[in-house]
N, C-alpha and C positions, 0 to 999 in steps of 0.2 A: 510787711510789705511797705515799700517806700510810698509816701503820700506827698504829692506835689500840688501846691496851691497855685492857681493862676487867676490873675485879675488885670484890670486896666480900666481907664476912665471910659465913660459912655462914648461909643463910636470909635474906640481904639482898635476894634477888630479882634477882640479876644475869642469870640465864638468861632471866627474863621480859623484862628490859630488852633483852637481845640479840635476842629474838624480835621486838620492835618494830622494831629496826634492820633485821632481815631482811625485814620487810614493806616497808621502804623500798628493798629491793634491795641491801643491804649484806651482803657475805659475812662469815660469822663462823667463826673457827677456835676450836673448843672444845678447849682444851689438855688438860683432864682426861679427856675422852672419847678423844682421840687417844692420850694416855698409856696408857690401858688397852688400846687396839688394838695399839700398837707393842710393848708388853711381850710380845706373842705373835707378832709378825710381823718385828720388826727383829732380825736375827741378831746384830748387834754387841751390842745391849742384852741379848738373851737370854743370850749367852755371858758377859757381864759379871755378870748376876744369878746365873747358875749358879756362876761362879767365886767370887763374894762370899758367897752364901748357901747354896750346895750344890745338887746335882742334884735334891734333893727340892723345889726351888722350882717345878718344873713337873711336872704330872701326865703319865701315859703318853700321853694324847691331845694333849699339847702346850699344854694350858691352864695358866695360872698357878695355882700352888697357894696360893691366898689365905690359907688357914689357917696354912700353914708360914711365909709371909712376915710375916703379922700377928703371929704368936707371937714373931718375932724383933724386929720394929721397933716394935711397939705401945707398949711402955713403956721403950724404949731409944733415947734421942735420938741417940746416936752411930751406931747401926745405921740409924736413919731417915735420917740425913744421908748415909750411904753409899748407901742406895737412891736418894735424891733426886739425888745426884751422878752416878748412872748414868742415871736417867730424864730429868732436865731437859735435858741436852745432846741426847738423842735427840729430845725434843719440839721443841727449837730447830731441829734439822735438818729435822724434818717440817714445821715452820712455814715455813721458808725454801723448801722444795720447793712447798708449797701456794701461797705468795705468787707464785712464778714462773709458776704455772699460771693466774693471774688475768688475765682479758682487760683490755686497756688502757682499756676503757670504764668500769671500776669506779673510782669516785672515791677510795675508801679502803676498808680492811678493818679488822675488829675481831678482836683476839685476846683471848678470854675465858679467864681462868685464876684459879683460887682462890688460888694462891700467886704471883701476878704479881710482887709486890714482894719476897716472901720468896725467890723463886728468882733474882731479878735480871733476869728477862726483860723487865721494864718498860723497861730501858735500850735494848732493841731496838725499842721503839715510839717514834713521834714525839711522841705525847701519850698521857695515861692518864686513865681515868675511874674514880672510886670510887663504887660504889653503896652507900648506907647505909640502915639501917632501925633503928627502936628495938629495944633488946635483947629486950623482951617479945615483940615481933612475930617476931623471928628465932627465938627459942626455940620459940614456938608453932608456927611454920611447919615447922621441922625435926622437932619431936616428932610432929606429925601426918603429915608426909610419909614419915618413915623409921620410925615406930613405936618411937621410943626415948624414954628418960627425959631429964628436964632435966639431970641430972648428966652423962649421956652426951654431950649436945649441948655442955655447957660444957667437957667434956674435949676435944672436937674444936676448940672455939673457942680453947682455950688453946694449941693448936699453930699458930695463925695470929697475925699481927700484929694489934694492936687497930686500930679505925677511926682513932684518934688518930694512931697511928704511920703508917698508910697515907696519911692526909690530907696528911702532910708531903711525900709523893712524888707525889701526884695533881695533875693539872692542871685537871680538871673533876669536878663532883660531881652525882650524881642522888640525891635524897632520896626513898626509896620509902616514903612515909607516906600515911595516909588523906587528908591535907590537900593533898598535892602530886600533880598528874597526871603519872605517868611518861611517858605518850604526849607531852604538851606539852613536857616536859623533853628527851625524845629528839628531837623535831622541832626544838627550839631548837638543840641540839648539832649535829644533822645539817646545819642551815643554816650554822652556824659552820664545820664541817669542810669543807663544799663550797667555802668561801671561802679556806681555808688553801692 
């Protein structure tokens, strides 16, 4: 089965694009959502996080102690890399299991991940889509959605590859701008993927 990766910078609208693919009957694996789930369900990952960042990484009720983890990794790239080195392989395993459960009638699947290129998981996909949007649009969307400042959004953006860097690894592009219909671009790609 054809595996298509899809990514875009924060606020680019990749989730919206994925919802359009879902209306066409295409299953979407949301890597970031799954990552949050398996950090409290995958025992191998839980053990790895505890041994790397301490038992305080989890609360008494088994939930991830986000404040503890954030305090360690937020401004420390080496610690963030350690966390990613634990989480990414677990997400890869979850994606493989999810793929195996797909019915044979599904023509292709999408793997949506904010760090598709950064994590190297784009290599596990047959083709990859990059969703782009103007910087001002991305900033405005995230500020409104998350109730954060422009500087906070830019700090998050700095942790991801730029669109220019991502473009070198992408096979297809969706421009999420006022002048381009996302639906028409998705329909066009859908037809192309059905022929692959």
